[in-house]
C-alpha positions as YAML, in Angstrom:
chain: A
units: angstrom
residues:
- id: 1
  name: UNK
  ca: [240.33, -9.32, 222.17]
- id: 2
  name: UNK
  ca: [242.86, -10.40, 219.55]
- id: 3
  name: UNK
  ca: [243.45, -14.12, 219.37]
- id: 4
  name: UNK
  ca: [246.18, -16.19, 217.78]
- id: 5
  name: UNK
  ca: [243.70, -17.04, 215.07]
- id: 6
  name: UNK
  ca: [243.31, -13.35, 214.20]
- id: 7
  name: UNK
  ca: [247.05, -12.75, 214.04]
- id: 8
  name: UNK
  ca: [247.44, -15.36, 211.33]
- id: 9
  name: UNK
  ca: [245.30, -13.19, 209.06]
- id: 10
  name: UNK
  ca: [246.78, -9.80, 209.94]
- id: 11
  name: UNK
  ca: [248.95, -9.73, 206.81]
- id: 12
  name: UNK
  ca: [245.85, -10.08, 204.62]
- id: 13
  name: UNK
  ca: [243.79, -7.29, 206.20]
- id: 14
  name: UNK
  ca: [245.38, -4.54, 204.10]
- id: 15
  name: UNK
  ca: [244.54, -6.48, 200.94]
- id: 16
  name: UNK
  ca: [240.81, -6.55, 201.73]
- id: 17
  name: UNK
  ca: [239.74, -3.22, 200.24]
- id: 18
  name: UNK
  ca: [236.27, -2.53, 198.87]
- id: 19
  name: UNK
  ca: [237.20, 0.37, 196.59]
- id: 20
  name: UNK
  ca: [240.10, -1.56, 195.10]
- id: 21
  name: UNK
  ca: [237.85, -4.56, 194.46]
- id: 22
  name: UNK
  ca: [235.30, -2.41, 192.61]
- id: 23
  name: UNK
  ca: [238.03, -0.79, 190.52]
- id: 24
  name: UNK
  ca: [239.56, -4.12, 189.53]
- id: 25
  name: UNK
  ca: [236.15, -5.55, 188.64]
- id: 26
  name: UNK
  ca: [235.27, -2.57, 186.45]
- id: 27
  name: UNK
  ca: [238.61, -2.89, 184.68]
- id: 28
  name: UNK
  ca: [237.97, -6.54, 183.90]
- id: 29
  name: UNK
  ca: [234.46, -5.79, 182.63]
- id: 30
  name: UNK
  ca: [235.81, -3.09, 180.31]
- id: 31
  name: UNK
  ca: [238.35, -5.54, 178.94]
- id: 32
  name: UNK
  ca: [235.92, -8.37, 178.22]
- id: 33
  name: UNK
  ca: [232.85, -6.35, 177.21]
- id: 34
  name: UNK
  ca: [234.56, -3.95, 174.84]
- id: 35
  name: UNK
  ca: [234.62, -0.18, 174.99]
- id: 36
  name: UNK
  ca: [231.64, 0.27, 172.65]
- id: 37
  name: UNK
  ca: [229.19, -2.18, 174.26]
- id: 38
  name: UNK
  ca: [229.43, -0.64, 177.74]
- id: 39
  name: UNK
  ca: [229.28, 3.11, 177.69]
- id: 40
  name: UNK
  ca: [227.36, 4.16, 180.83]
- id: 41
  name: UNK
  ca: [229.66, 3.60, 183.79]
- id: 42
  name: UNK
  ca: [228.22, 6.17, 186.20]
- id: 43
  name: UNK
  ca: [227.07, 5.22, 189.69]
- id: 44
  name: UNK
  ca: [223.46, 5.76, 188.61]
- id: 45
  name: UNK
  ca: [223.65, 2.90, 186.11]
- id: 46
  name: UNK
  ca: [221.83, -0.23, 187.43]
- id: 47
  name: UNK
  ca: [224.70, -2.42, 186.27]
- id: 48
  name: UNK
  ca: [227.18, -0.42, 188.35]
- id: 49
  name: UNK
  ca: [224.83, -0.62, 191.34]
- id: 50
  name: UNK
  ca: [224.67, -4.41, 191.07]
- id: 51
  name: UNK
  ca: [228.43, -4.56, 190.64]
- id: 52
  name: UNK
  ca: [228.98, -2.52, 193.80]
- id: 53
  name: UNK
  ca: [226.53, -4.70, 195.75]
- id: 54
  name: UNK
  ca: [228.36, -7.84, 194.62]
- id: 55
  name: UNK
  ca: [231.74, -6.35, 195.48]
- id: 56
  name: UNK
  ca: [230.51, -5.29, 198.91]
- id: 57
  name: UNK
  ca: [229.27, -8.78, 199.76]
- id: 58
  name: UNK
  ca: [232.53, -10.35, 198.59]
- id: 59
  name: UNK
  ca: [234.46, -7.80, 200.66]
- id: 60
  name: UNK
  ca: [232.25, -8.42, 203.70]
- id: 61
  name: UNK
  ca: [232.63, -12.19, 203.41]
- id: 62
  name: UNK
  ca: [236.41, -11.88, 203.10]
- id: 63
  name: UNK
  ca: [236.58, -9.66, 206.17]
- id: 64
  name: UNK
  ca: [234.49, -12.09, 208.23]
- id: 65
  name: UNK
  ca: [236.89, -14.90, 207.35]
- id: 66
  name: UNK
  ca: [239.59, -13.11, 209.35]
- id: 67
  name: UNK
  ca: [237.63, -13.57, 212.60]
- id: 68
  name: UNK
  ca: [237.33, -16.67, 214.77]
- id: 69
  name: UNK
  ca: [234.06, -18.56, 214.54]
- id: 70
  name: UNK
  ca: [233.06, -17.79, 218.12]
- id: 71
  name: UNK
  ca: [233.20, -14.06, 217.37]
- id: 72
  name: UNK
  ca: [231.06, -14.55, 214.28]
- id: 73
  name: UNK
  ca: [228.33, -16.51, 216.05]
- id: 74
  name: UNK
  ca: [228.19, -14.67, 219.38]
- id: 75
  name: UNK
  ca: [228.41, -10.91, 219.99]
- id: 76
  name: UNK
  ca: [231.00, -9.67, 222.51]
- id: 77
  name: UNK
  ca: [229.74, -8.66, 225.97]
- id: 78
  name: UNK
  ca: [230.00, -4.99, 225.05]
- id: 79
  name: UNK
  ca: [227.15, -5.32, 222.53]
- id: 80
  name: UNK
  ca: [225.12, -7.95, 224.35]
- id: 81
  name: UNK
  ca: [222.73, -5.30, 225.73]
- id: 82
  name: UNK
  ca: [220.38, -5.54, 222.76]
- id: 83
  name: UNK
  ca: [222.55, -4.26, 219.96]
- id: 84
  name: UNK
  ca: [223.53, -6.62, 217.20]
- id: 85
  name: UNK
  ca: [226.90, -8.29, 216.93]
- id: 86
  name: UNK
  ca: [228.73, -9.16, 213.76]
- id: 87
  name: UNK
  ca: [225.68, -11.14, 212.61]
- id: 88
  name: UNK
  ca: [222.21, -9.66, 212.74]
- id: 89
  name: UNK
  ca: [219.58, -11.09, 215.06]
- id: 90
  name: UNK
  ca: [218.03, -12.96, 212.14]
- id: 91
  name: UNK
  ca: [221.13, -15.17, 212.11]
- id: 92
  name: UNK
  ca: [221.07, -15.95, 215.82]
- id: 93
  name: UNK
  ca: [220.59, -19.53, 217.05]
- id: 94
  name: UNK
  ca: [217.09, -18.74, 218.28]
- id: 95
  name: UNK
  ca: [216.10, -17.95, 214.68]
- id: 96
  name: UNK
  ca: [218.43, -20.10, 212.60]
- id: 97
  name: UNK
  ca: [217.92, -23.28, 214.66]
- id: 98
  name: UNK
  ca: [214.39, -24.57, 214.97]
- id: 99
  name: UNK
  ca: [212.89, -25.13, 218.40]
- id: 100
  name: UNK
  ca: [209.50, -26.25, 217.10]
- id: 101
  name: UNK
  ca: [208.33, -29.85, 216.62]
- id: 102
  name: UNK
  ca: [209.65, -31.44, 213.44]
- id: 103
  name: UNK
  ca: [209.32, -35.22, 213.54]
- id: 104
  name: UNK
  ca: [206.31, -37.28, 214.56]
- id: 105
  name: UNK
  ca: [207.97, -38.06, 217.89]
- id: 106
  name: UNK
  ca: [208.65, -34.34, 218.43]
- id: 107
  name: UNK
  ca: [204.95, -33.61, 218.01]
- id: 108
  name: UNK
  ca: [204.01, -36.43, 220.36]
- id: 109
  name: UNK
  ca: [206.33, -35.15, 223.08]
- id: 110
  name: UNK
  ca: [205.12, -31.58, 222.59]
- id: 111
  name: UNK
  ca: [201.48, -32.67, 222.82]
- id: 112
  name: UNK
  ca: [202.14, -34.60, 226.01]
- id: 113
  name: UNK
  ca: [203.73, -31.47, 227.51]
- id: 114
  name: UNK
  ca: [200.61, -29.36, 226.96]
- id: 115
  name: UNK
  ca: [199.32, -28.00, 230.26]
- id: 116
  name: UNK
  ca: [196.33, -25.92, 231.23]
- id: 117
  name: UNK
  ca: [198.70, -23.00, 231.88]
- id: 118
  name: UNK
  ca: [199.66, -23.00, 228.17]
- id: 119
  name: UNK
  ca: [196.19, -21.80, 227.17]
- id: 120
  name: UNK
  ca: [193.88, -18.98, 228.11]
- id: 121
  name: UNK
  ca: [191.06, -21.39, 228.94]
- id: 122
  name: UNK
  ca: [190.26, -21.03, 232.67]
- id: 123
  name: UNK
  ca: [187.62, -23.79, 232.53]
- id: 124
  name: UNK
  ca: [190.33, -26.42, 232.03]
- id: 125
  name: UNK
  ca: [191.61, -28.20, 235.17]
- id: 126
  name: UNK
  ca: [195.08, -27.23, 236.36]
- id: 127
  name: UNK
  ca: [196.84, -30.29, 234.94]
- id: 128
  name: UNK
  ca: [198.31, -31.79, 231.80]
- id: 129
  name: UNK
  ca: [195.78, -32.34, 229.03]
- id: 130
  name: UNK
  ca: [196.83, -35.69, 227.60]
- id: 131
  name: UNK
  ca: [197.74, -39.08, 228.94]
- id: 132
  name: UNK
  ca: [198.99, -40.31, 225.56]
- id: 133
  name: UNK
  ca: [199.14, -39.22, 221.92]
- id: 134
  name: UNK
  ca: [199.84, -40.96, 218.62]
- id: 135
  name: UNK
  ca: [200.32, -39.64, 215.08]
- id: 136
  name: UNK
  ca: [199.52, -41.98, 212.19]
- id: 137
  name: UNK
  ca: [200.35, -41.28, 208.56]
- id: 138
  name: UNK
  ca: [197.56, -41.14, 206.01]
- id: 139
  name: UNK
  ca: [197.02, -44.29, 204.01]
- id: 140
  name: UNK
  ca: [197.66, -44.09, 200.26]
- id: 141
  name: UNK
  ca: [193.95, -43.84, 199.39]
- id: 142
  name: UNK
  ca: [193.60, -40.72, 201.53]
- id: 143
  name: UNK
  ca: [196.57, -38.87, 200.06]
- id: 144
  name: UNK
  ca: [196.43, -36.17, 197.40]
- id: 145
  name: UNK
  ca: [197.12, -37.71, 193.96]
- id: 146
  name: UNK
  ca: [198.16, -36.18, 190.65]
- id: 147
  name: UNK
  ca: [199.72, -37.22, 187.34]
- id: 148
  name: UNK
  ca: [202.46, -35.63, 185.25]
- id: 149
  name: UNK
  ca: [203.00, -36.26, 181.53]
- id: 150
  name: UNK
  ca: [206.64, -35.51, 180.74]
- id: 151
  name: UNK
  ca: [206.03, -35.56, 176.98]
- id: 152
  name: UNK
  ca: [203.44, -32.75, 177.08]
- id: 153
  name: UNK
  ca: [204.61, -31.15, 180.37]
- id: 154
  name: UNK
  ca: [201.10, -31.30, 181.79]
- id: 155
  name: UNK
  ca: [199.79, -31.91, 185.29]
- id: 156
  name: UNK
  ca: [196.37, -33.50, 185.77]
- id: 157
  name: UNK
  ca: [194.37, -34.52, 188.79]
- id: 158
  name: UNK
  ca: [192.98, -37.65, 187.18]
- id: 159
  name: UNK
  ca: [194.57, -40.46, 185.16]
- id: 160
  name: UNK
  ca: [195.12, -39.21, 181.59]
- id: 161
  name: UNK
  ca: [193.36, -41.06, 178.81]
- id: 162
  name: UNK
  ca: [195.43, -43.20, 176.48]
- id: 163
  name: UNK
  ca: [194.75, -45.13, 173.32]
- id: 164
  name: UNK
  ca: [194.59, -48.92, 173.30]
- id: 165
  name: UNK
  ca: [198.09, -50.36, 173.25]
- id: 166
  name: UNK
  ca: [199.66, -47.00, 174.09]
- id: 167
  name: UNK
  ca: [202.23, -46.93, 176.87]
- id: 168
  name: UNK
  ca: [201.44, -45.05, 180.04]
- id: 169
  name: UNK
  ca: [203.52, -41.87, 179.71]
- id: 170
  name: UNK
  ca: [202.18, -40.11, 182.79]
- id: 171
  name: UNK
  ca: [203.87, -40.58, 186.14]
- id: 172
  name: UNK
  ca: [201.65, -41.00, 189.19]
- id: 173
  name: UNK
  ca: [202.50, -39.02, 192.34]
- id: 174
  name: UNK
  ca: [200.93, -38.56, 195.74]
- id: 175
  name: UNK
  ca: [201.67, -36.06, 198.48]
- id: 176
  name: UNK
  ca: [202.95, -37.04, 201.89]
- id: 177
  name: UNK
  ca: [202.60, -35.04, 205.08]
- id: 178
  name: UNK
  ca: [199.05, -35.90, 206.14]
- id: 179
  name: UNK
  ca: [198.41, -37.40, 209.57]
- id: 180
  name: UNK
  ca: [195.64, -38.63, 211.84]
- id: 181
  name: UNK
  ca: [196.01, -37.72, 215.50]
- id: 182
  name: UNK
  ca: [194.77, -40.04, 218.24]
- id: 183
  name: UNK
  ca: [194.59, -38.69, 221.78]
- id: 184
  name: UNK
  ca: [193.92, -40.06, 225.25]
- id: 185
  name: UNK
  ca: [192.85, -37.31, 227.67]
- id: 186
  name: UNK
  ca: [193.79, -37.14, 231.31]
- id: 187
  name: UNK
  ca: [191.07, -37.78, 233.83]
- id: 188
  name: UNK
  ca: [188.44, -35.00, 234.22]
- id: 189
  name: UNK
  ca: [189.66, -33.12, 231.12]
- id: 190
  name: UNK
  ca: [186.76, -31.65, 229.05]
- id: 191
  name: UNK
  ca: [187.45, -32.89, 225.54]
- id: 192
  name: UNK
  ca: [185.78, -29.94, 223.79]
- id: 193
  name: UNK
  ca: [187.91, -27.36, 225.62]
- id: 194
  name: UNK
  ca: [191.07, -29.43, 225.33]
- id: 195
  name: UNK
  ca: [190.60, -29.85, 221.58]
- id: 196
  name: UNK
  ca: [190.26, -26.09, 221.19]
- id: 197
  name: UNK
  ca: [193.68, -25.57, 222.78]
- id: 198
  name: UNK
  ca: [195.25, -28.46, 220.87]
- id: 199
  name: UNK
  ca: [194.03, -27.13, 217.52]
- id: 200
  name: UNK
  ca: [195.58, -23.75, 218.33]
- id: 201
  name: UNK
  ca: [198.85, -25.47, 219.23]
- id: 202
  name: UNK
  ca: [198.90, -27.47, 215.99]
- id: 203
  name: UNK
  ca: [198.13, -24.37, 213.94]
- id: 204
  name: UNK
  ca: [200.92, -22.36, 215.57]
- id: 205
  name: UNK
  ca: [203.43, -25.19, 215.14]
- id: 206
  name: UNK
  ca: [202.48, -26.40, 211.68]
- id: 207
  name: UNK
  ca: [205.26, -27.47, 209.34]
- id: 208
  name: UNK
  ca: [205.06, -26.48, 205.68]
- id: 209
  name: UNK
  ca: [203.59, -29.29, 203.61]
- id: 210
  name: UNK
  ca: [202.06, -31.09, 206.59]
- id: 211
  name: UNK
  ca: [198.57, -31.18, 208.03]
- id: 212
  name: UNK
  ca: [196.52, -33.01, 210.63]
- id: 213
  name: UNK
  ca: [193.58, -34.51, 208.78]
- id: 214
  name: UNK
  ca: [191.61, -35.46, 211.89]
- id: 215
  name: UNK
  ca: [191.76, -35.41, 215.68]
- id: 216
  name: UNK
  ca: [190.36, -38.55, 217.27]
- id: 217
  name: UNK
  ca: [189.74, -39.08, 220.97]
- id: 218
  name: UNK
  ca: [189.90, -42.51, 222.53]
- id: 219
  name: UNK
  ca: [186.67, -43.22, 224.36]
- id: 220
  name: UNK
  ca: [186.65, -45.02, 227.72]
- id: 221
  name: UNK
  ca: [185.59, -48.64, 227.67]
- id: 222
  name: UNK
  ca: [183.85, -50.36, 230.55]
- id: 223
  name: UNK
  ca: [185.87, -53.24, 231.99]
- id: 224
  name: UNK
  ca: [184.29, -55.65, 234.45]
- id: 225
  name: UNK
  ca: [187.06, -57.15, 236.56]
- id: 226
  name: UNK
  ca: [186.64, -59.95, 239.06]
- id: 227
  name: UNK
  ca: [189.39, -60.07, 241.66]
- id: 228
  name: UNK
  ca: [189.65, -62.24, 244.75]
- id: 229
  name: UNK
  ca: [191.70, -60.76, 247.58]
- id: 230
  name: UNK
  ca: [192.92, -62.52, 250.65]
- id: 231
  name: UNK
  ca: [194.26, -60.16, 253.30]
- id: 232
  name: UNK
  ca: [196.57, -61.02, 256.12]
- id: 233
  name: UNK
  ca: [194.99, -61.20, 259.55]
- id: 234
  name: UNK
  ca: [197.02, -58.25, 260.81]
- id: 235
  name: UNK
  ca: [196.17, -55.99, 257.84]
- id: 236
  name: UNK
  ca: [194.35, -52.92, 259.12]
- id: 237
  name: UNK
  ca: [194.41, -50.87, 255.90]
- id: 238
  name: UNK
  ca: [191.93, -52.46, 253.50]
- id: 239
  name: UNK
  ca: [191.19, -49.08, 251.92]
- id: 240
  name: UNK
  ca: [194.88, -48.63, 251.08]
- id: 241
  name: UNK
  ca: [195.01, -52.09, 249.53]
- id: 242
  name: UNK
  ca: [191.93, -51.31, 247.43]
- id: 243
  name: UNK
  ca: [193.42, -48.01, 246.23]
- id: 244
  name: UNK
  ca: [196.67, -49.73, 245.26]
- id: 245
  name: UNK
  ca: [194.67, -52.34, 243.39]
- id: 246
  name: UNK
  ca: [192.81, -49.70, 241.40]
- id: 247
  name: UNK
  ca: [196.11, -48.00, 240.53]
- id: 248
  name: UNK
  ca: [197.65, -51.31, 239.47]
- id: 249
  name: UNK
  ca: [194.73, -52.14, 237.18]
- id: 250
  name: UNK
  ca: [194.69, -48.66, 235.66]
- id: 251
  name: UNK
  ca: [198.41, -48.73, 234.91]
- id: 252
  name: UNK
  ca: [198.06, -52.19, 233.37]
- id: 253
  name: UNK
  ca: [195.32, -51.18, 230.92]
- id: 254
  name: UNK
  ca: [196.52, -47.59, 230.47]
- id: 255
  name: UNK
  ca: [200.30, -47.65, 231.01]
- id: 256
  name: UNK
  ca: [201.93, -44.32, 231.75]
- id: 257
  name: UNK
  ca: [203.77, -42.64, 228.91]
- id: 258
  name: UNK
  ca: [207.52, -43.20, 229.07]
- id: 259
  name: UNK
  ca: [208.73, -41.58, 225.84]
...
């Protein structure tokens, strides 16, 4: 379908010509390089091959500029059956735009979404694995350290020696991207099996330059509560009251995840 946007560029379409672009480029190269310094101008010459590749990409880019953006980003229905549109599949939104966890909060949300159905581990209960998750950055002492001396262009993994009274010429750096992961499992979740699935998830969704240094599981703590209840005379559901009380206490000490 031709749009108003396309019609604005119609007058330029005849000027976008690959062969003409190659010819003009060769003419300019002959002028500025001199006749004696460039003698092999056959198609087999590597320089000509590079020139043609450059001209083709410039031609292709110019031609794409005559199309509306929606046609560039999405193929028309006629080619939506698996064939590629004007852009190859590598440029599609499912490849160009990330859908994996990126930030610490992304990882936390993704971890909380992990379900038994996401893993081939039949021994896991049919439920979500985690009640809560928290990523903490490494402290400075745990990070990878190195030094760089700009005067000698040398990297070292220990502080360089210097003479007495000499200024410290080496810059100290440390790498970021290390984290400790703290997890709270759901009730009746085997930690060993859950950790196996979580490690696979972290490995498959690892960002370059980042790593999980350790996975730590919060252990249950015994709490001895003393509660006095006074029921109404007409209350015939003491078991229901007791169940609600247990739920209230659990949510107070282990609040449900909201974000």
